N, C-alpha and C positions, 0 to 999 in steps of 0.2 A: 584272356591277357589284351596287354598292351603293346602293340610289335616293339622291340627293343631292336639297337642298332649294335646283329652280332655283324663280327667281321670274321667270315669265317677261313677257313683254307682256301678257297678259289679268290676270296678274294685277298686281305694282306700280305698276306701268309704264301701263297700258293705264286702271286707277282715280283714278292721278295724273292722267290727263287728259281725264276722261270722268266722276269720278262727283266731282271734290274740292266739298266743300261749302264755299262760303262767301256770304257778305253784306255785301249793298250800304252803306254807310255806313261799316267798316271804316275805309276809307282817312282820312277826314278825324279819326277820332279817335285816331288811330295818331300825331298829331299832337303829341297831349298828352305829357308828362311820363311821366305813370302811369296808366295803362287801370288800372278796378274796376269789380267786379261784388259788389254786396250783394244776397240771399237771406238766409231760414228758413228752416231745415226743416218740411215741412207747409204753405209759402206758397203759392200761386202767382202771387206777385209780386216782384217783383227788381228794381232800380235796376240796370241798364249805362252806363257813361262816362256819367251822368246824367240819365239817360230810362229811368221807370216802364216794362219791360215784362211781358208773363206769359208764364210760367213753369211747363214741370209740377213736379207737387209734390215738393219735394225728402225723400229719405226716409232715416232710419240703417239698416246694413246691416252685421254684421263691425265696429262699433265704428267706423264711417266712416260721412261722408254723401253721399250718391246722389243725383247732376244727369245731367238731360240731355246728351250729353255734345256736341249743338248748342250749347251754353254758350261751348264754349269758343272758338268759332267765330264766334260774337254779340259778346263782351267783345274778345276779345282780335284777332282776324282769323287765329285757325287754321285748318289748312286739313284737314280731314276725308276717310281716302280709302276704302273697303272693297274689301276684296282678295277672292281666293278663301277657300276653309274660314274663314270668318266671321271672317279676319285687321282687323284698322282699326289704321288710320294716322293718330296726330294727331301736326302739322307745324308748329311752332312759332317762326320765326327758324332759326336750327342747332339749334334740337333736336328729337327724332324720337321719339316713342312708337308703340309695335306691340307690339297685345293683341289675344286674345279671347275672342268672344264665348262666357261660360261657365264659361272657365278667370281662374284666380288668376295662370300664369305672362304678366309680361311684359317687352319687352326696353323698357329708358331710355336712350336717345342711346348704345346699342351695349352695356349691361348689363344681365344677367340677373335681375329683381327680381321678388317675389310682393306681388302686392297685397293690400290687406287684408278684399278682397271682389271678385268678378269683375263685370266687365264681364257685362247683362243686359239684355234686349227684355224693357219691362214696357208693355204695353197698346199695344203698335206703339212705342217711345220705345225706343235705344238708353239705358239707363243706365249710368253709369260712377263710380267713387270717387273723388269729387273734391280732396281732401287731395293721395295720391302725381299724381294727374296736374297738378295747381298746377305742386308741386316742380318735377316733371318736366321743366316750360318754362320755372322759371326764376324762377317766380312766390312767395308770402306768400299765408298765409291765417291769418286771426285769426276766433277767436270773442268778440263783444263783446258781451255782456249776449243775448245769443240768438240776435246776427246775427250772419253769416257775412262776412266781409269779404275778397275775395279783390283781389288786386294783382300788376300785373306791368307792370315796369318796358317804357316803349315799345320801348325800344330791343334788348330779349328778341326783343318780336316782328314785329320788321322780319325780311325774309328778303331775299335776294339774294346779288349775290358778294361783298361786305361781309361779311357772316357766315358766307362757306364760307370766307374768307381769315383771318380773324380764326382762324379755327379749326386750319389746319394755315400756320400767316404763316411763310415761308420755306423751305416745305418742297415739294420738286419731284420726288418718288417716295416710292409708298405701298407695302407690302408685309408680306411677316410674314418675320423674322427665324425661330422654330422651321420654319416650314415651308418656306422657301429660295426665295419669290417677290416680285418687285417689276414695279413697271408705275406710267409715269409720272403726276403727281398734278396735270391742269392747277388754276386758281384757282377754276373752276367746279364742282368735280366735289364733294361731300359724302359721306362716308363714313355709312353709314348702323346701322355693323353687321349681325350676324349669328345667327344659331340658335345658331349652337356655334363651337366655336375654329378649324373646318376650311371657314368660307363666313361671304366678306365679302363686304356690296354697297353700292354707290356709287349714286349721281343726281346727273345736275346740278340746276343750282340751278332753271334752267327746266323741267325735267319732261321733256322730251325725250328723254334716253336713261338707260338702265338700263344697268349695267356689274356683272358678276357672276367672283366666282374662286372655285371650290370645288372643296376637294384630298381627293382619297382613296387609301387604300394600292394599289399596284400589282397588279392583278388580270388584266394582259393579256400583257405579257412574260413570259418565261421564267423569269428572273430578276431582282429591282428591281434588280440592280446593273447591269445592263446594258439599251441602247440599244432601245427598242421597233419594233419595225418597223413600217413606216410604214402598210402596207395592215391589219396588226391594230388599230393606233388607229384607220382608217377604217369597219374593220366597227363598232368598238365604238362609234364616235360616232354611223355610221351608225342602229345598232340601239334605240340608248338615243332617239333623237328618236324613231322611228319607235311606239318603247312610249308617247311623249306626246302621240298624232295626232296631229304636225306632219307638212306636206306639205315633203319636201326641194325646193330651187329649183335647188341647187345644193350637189355636194360635191366634193373634191380632197384631193390630198397637194402640201404647200408646204413646199420645203425656203427657211427665212428666214433671216433673218440672225441670229436667234437659236434656231437648232434646227430642227426637222422637225416637223409641225406635221400631225393632222388639221381639215379646216374642210368646215362643214357650215353654207348659208346655209336657212333653214325658214321654213315661215309657222304661224302659227296657226287654229282654228279662226274664229276672229275676226278673223283677217284681218291678224295683225300679224306683223311679220319681226325676226329676228333672227340674228346669227352665230354661230356657237359654234365654239371652237379647243380641241384636247382635246390635253397636252403631255404626255412621261412622262419623269422621273427622278428623283435625290435619291430612288429607291424610292418615287415616286407620281404620283397623272395626277391632271394640272390643268384643270380645264373652263374658261373663260375664254369667257364669256357677252356678248356686250353689244347690246340690244334698243332698236331704233331707230324713235322714233316717227313720225319724216317719212320714213322708207325705205319706199317702194312698189313694186320691184322689187330684185331681186337683186343689180342691175345698182349700184343705190346704193349699196353698203355698200362701193364701193372708192375713193365721195368723200371718206370718213374712217377711214384705216385707222393714222394715226399714232398713235393711242392704243394701239390694239390691239396695234402690232407695236413698241412700246417694253414688252412684257410680259417678263422675263426669269426664268429658273430659278435666281434666286441674290437674295441679299439684301444687302448691302451695313452694317453693324452701325458703320461709323468715319463711315459718310456724316452730315455732319449736317442734310443736306438731304431723307435717306428718312425719314420717319415708322411708325415699328414699332406695325403692329396687336397682332402679339402680345402688345404692354403689354397692350393691353383685353381680349382674349379671355381672359389669365389672370389676371386681374385676381381679386378677389374677387368673387362672386357673396352680393347679397343677397334677401332673403326679405321676410314680413311686413314691413309697417309696425306699429310698437308705440307708440302714440301715444294720447292723450287729448285730445279738441278744446278742451271750455272749460277744462283748465287750459293749454294752448299746449305743450304737449310730444308730439315726435315721436322715434323713433329707428326706423333701419333694423336688422334682425336681420340676421342671416347666412342661409344657405339651411340650409335643414335646420331651421329654427326656427319654434316656431308659438307663438300667443294665443288660449285657451282663453277664448270670445266671456263666459263669466260669470268670469273672472279678469283682476286686474289682476296676473297675472306673466305674464313672457313664457319657456317651456323646451328644454331642446333634450332629447333622448333619453341622450341621455350626463351628464343630473342637472345640469347647467346651468342658468343660471336668472336673469332679469332681473325687475326691476322698480323705480317710480319712485314719488314718493310728493312732496305738495305740501304743505306747512306754512306755518303763522304763524312768525315771529321772534319769541322770547323778551325779554321787554325789557333791551335793553342789551348782550346778545349779540352777539358776530362769526362769521364764517365762522368765525376760527380756533380761537373758540371750541367753536363747532360741534363741529371735530372732535377736539377733546381731550375733548370729551364722551364723543367715540364709543370714543375709544383708554379714556378708564378702565373705560365699559361693560365695553369685551372683557374687561378687564384684571380685574374683579371676577363678570364669569361665566363666565368660561372658566378650567379650573385648566393653570397654569404649563406643563403636559407637554403639554396643548394647544392655546395656541396661540404665535403669534408675530406680533408687528407687525414689516413689513418696513418702510417709509415713509411719509412723504406727502409730496408733488407739489402745484406748483402751476399752472397755464395758462388760455390762452383757451379757452373752450367757448362757439360759436356768437357770438363777439363777447363775452363775459362772464368776468369773476375767476373760476375754478374751483380749487374743494382736492378732493384725488384721497386719502384713504386707501386703504393694500393692510394688506390682513392674510390670514393665512392660520391657520386651526384645521382640526382635527379631534373627532368624534364618536367613529368606532369604533377599533378596533388601528392600522389601518394605512393608513389612506387620508384627506389632508390636500386639503383645498381652499384654492383663492385668493379672495380676497373683494376688490373695487374699490368703493370709495363715492364717488361723486361728487357733491360740495357747491355748489350758487350760492349765493349769498345778493345781494336787493339788498331795499332797502328795507324794508318789513313783511313779506316773503316769502321761502322758500327754495323749490328744486327739491332732489330727492335723489334719485340711483340709485344702484341696487346691482346687481351684475355678480358671480357667484362660479362656477367652475368647479373639475372634479379639476387640482390643482398639477401632477398630473404628465402632462396633458394637452398635447402641441403647440401645441393651438386654444385653449387659456385666457387668454392676454394679445396673439394678435392677434385673437379675436373681441374684448374687449373694447376694442379700439383702433378696430377697425372701426365697435362703437356709439357711441364718443365722438366721431368724426369727423361721425359723420351725423347726432349730437342736435341737435336745435333747444328753446331755449326761449324765452315770448315773456313776459316781465312786465306786455306793455299787458295781454295777453288776461287773464289770473290776476290780473290788478289791479280789470279792469272787469267783473270777472264774478262775485267774490267778494269779502264782508269779512273778516269772524274769523275762520281754520282752527283746528284743530286744533295742538298742539304735537309736531314730529316724536319717536320711542317713544323715542327715549335724550338728550331733554331735561326729558321728564316727568319734576317730585318724584317719587321712592323713596320719601322719608322720611311720602308724608301714607298716613294709614289710613282704613278705614269698618268701622264696628262692623254687624255680619249677627246678629241675631236671628231664632232658632226658639220661636215660645209654641209647637207644640204636644211638642215635646219639653224646650221649659223652658233653652235655654244660649244662649250668645251667642258673638261671635268676634271680634276686630277683625284685618284681612288687609290688606295692601299695599293701594290703590287702583289702583293700577297693573296688579295681579295681571287675570288673566281670566279672566270670572266667565262658566262655562259654562249661562248661563239658570237659576239654580239656581232651585228651588222651596224655602222655605227651613225650611218643613213638611213636607216627604219627607224619605226615610229616609236619603238620600246628596245630598252637595252636592261641588261640586268646583271646583278652581281651578286656571289654569297660569300658569305662567312659561317662562323662557328655559331650554329643557333639563328643563322640572320642572312636577311636578304634586301638589297637595296635597289630599285628600279628606277629609270624613267621613263612616263609614256606619254605621248602625244595625242592630243586626239583635235578634230574642229567642235569649234565652239562658239555658242550666239555671243556669250558674256559670262565674266566670271564670277559671279553671283551662280548662271546655270551649269556652269562646272562643275561647283563645288555640292551645288546640290543635287548634280547629277551621280556625282561621287560617293555620295556620302547614301545617297539611295541605294546604288548597288550593294553598300556594307549591310547598312541595317537590315533589309531584306533576303540575308541569307547568302547571297552573291557569295561568287566566289573572290572577289579584289581582286589582289595580287600574286599572293600567297597560293593559291586555287584550294583555299578552306570552305569547304560551306559553313561554316558557325556563324551564327549573326554577331555583330560586334556594337557595339555598346559605343556610342560616337560622341566625344563632346563636341560641344558648341562651340570652339574657336575661336578665334580673330584675325583681323585684317592687318596685313603686315606689307611688307615693300620687301622685294627679292630681286636680284640683280636690276636691282635702279626701275622694276615696274611693280604695279600692287599686288599683291600677292594674298592669301590665306592659307592659315597650319590651325590643321586641328589634330586629335588624335583618335585611336580607337584599340579599344581591348577585344581582345575575343576570347571565351573561358570554356576552350578547347580542354577536353578530359587530359587529352595526350600531353601536350603540351601548351600551356595557354602563355597567346603572347599579345603584345602588343604594337601598334600602327602607327608611324606619324607621319603627316600629308600636307606636302606644301605643295599648292595649285595657283596658278599664275599663267596671264594671259600674253603674247603678243605676236597681234595681228588679229590674225583669223585661226590662231591656235593657243590650244592650251597645252601646258604645261604640268608633269605631275610627277612631283620627289616621292616615292614613297620607301621606306625607311619602318623593317616590321623584324622587329624580334620576340625571341619565346624568353616569357618573363624569369626565364634558371639564367640567361644569359644577358641580360638587360641591366649590363651591369657600368661603372661612370667610364671604360675603358671603349666599352662600346657608342656612350651618348658621345663623346667626344670624337672619336674617331669619325661618327655618321658628320658631326657638325663642323669635322673641315673637313668633310666632301661638298655641303651645302656650300660651306662661305667659298668654294674654289671656286662655284659654279659661274662663268663668263659668259656673256655675250660676242660672238666673235662676225668679223665683216665675210659675209659671201660673196 
């Protein structure tokens, strides 16, 4: 049989009983309405519920603050348990987080997530990422003037039967509609989730027993559609129990009211006892394990059989008192947390996404990406004005056959009114992208979140929706940490220009201030600018004549050279025509580049003065070659002037 994830008493249950970390005094602070932890990165001083205490210095890793795990116990009364294979469980009220030292993969309240940084032992202390664990136990984190403030309502930290009852209020059975099993759901039982959809773990609120149900394909019976031979079931269960080095105390075949099953009671090398039952049906094997810390003899299991005897190889989806954990196991998996603590924004990424350490973007292998920004509000502008500014920008920067406006909607995101634009655009010949822009404005600040994915991908809309549901924005943190911020890209005044002069080569040029200047040295032989889908270059070379300069430049394009864009596409070059530019003879021509990724067009003006040849190149994607861009480039060209050297 395939190995299945058996969490025995030496793991989850034993740890919960023998090595749970707790701190005196937590009970007194839990009476407060709000528990609070204040700390700073790099400082050994913290304030925990009003008391100054010494801690291990927090530090930053993977874009998140790392703190000692014990702070969750000291501040919020959480239980910390160490299991086998370096697995740590953090329990606070009804919230349960399981993680592994050295791994970013964790389980939060039954759902698999990817942490921004892995838990790690550092100088003998276990350090963990603060924000995701805070949010995982129902808390809130803010960064105010460099100080990190973590708060947790006392009601979230309280444990006991009330938490468990609230978690599955009115439910008397629990099971899995996909794998067709169910069992009674006592009020004192808490669902812990599982490492995958085939495993379910439960523990009572007192931590005295653990229940696990694991499902595997049937490899015992001759056919998955026939009833298993009971002896085969017992042989399978005995063999597996022995493979765990457990001592078998009792074994038998039982003809129960809910079917025949094999039953083994065993003891671990640490002395803890468990009962495991093996059923076959529905094409599966069902392992039902009950580990009891209060059992000292195999006979003790005879006193608490009601729960195990309620197990059935069926699930009634019409029963409104039955809780279906298949809904949890099939739920969307989340990946890393994409966040900036100073800005007070975070988004849970879908599984498979990643954030590079030196990037403000998150990406997926299918070319989808997400990014966020924080900006000041232009005087008198509303979020509706902002939405319209973005729409105007797309109208001006994308050709009509490369852009579609889908619509604008409004919704609540983390308690704030948000406006969402939906657009579609295409750079190449046939691949459309859908872009969502989430716009949230309050007071003097704006939050911007952008998501883009392939329009034809079935994941695009679902991924965006998953991110939006998880998005958290904190204007209080933003206002505490920043004064005036830049305006967003779409709100910039694009009529502003700046004059740049080369004293070495004796010319000046007036360009839009919003164009990106690639760190130009204006006394060098080349300067470059970039804008949406395009670029503008000034190149200076030595040439014997204008005719030779034109011939050389055309040859570099038609021979498959890189030209100014760096593209290796061969160009189709027009004949062009002679003209006059800046008072000297010149020649202009165009070239088209048939790149599959993004076809583009170049316009070149070449002229000479003395022994120097000047080449002014404008290259722009066909998708962005609009009248607005053409007018902008024409204005830059007309601004060229000779200056006295």
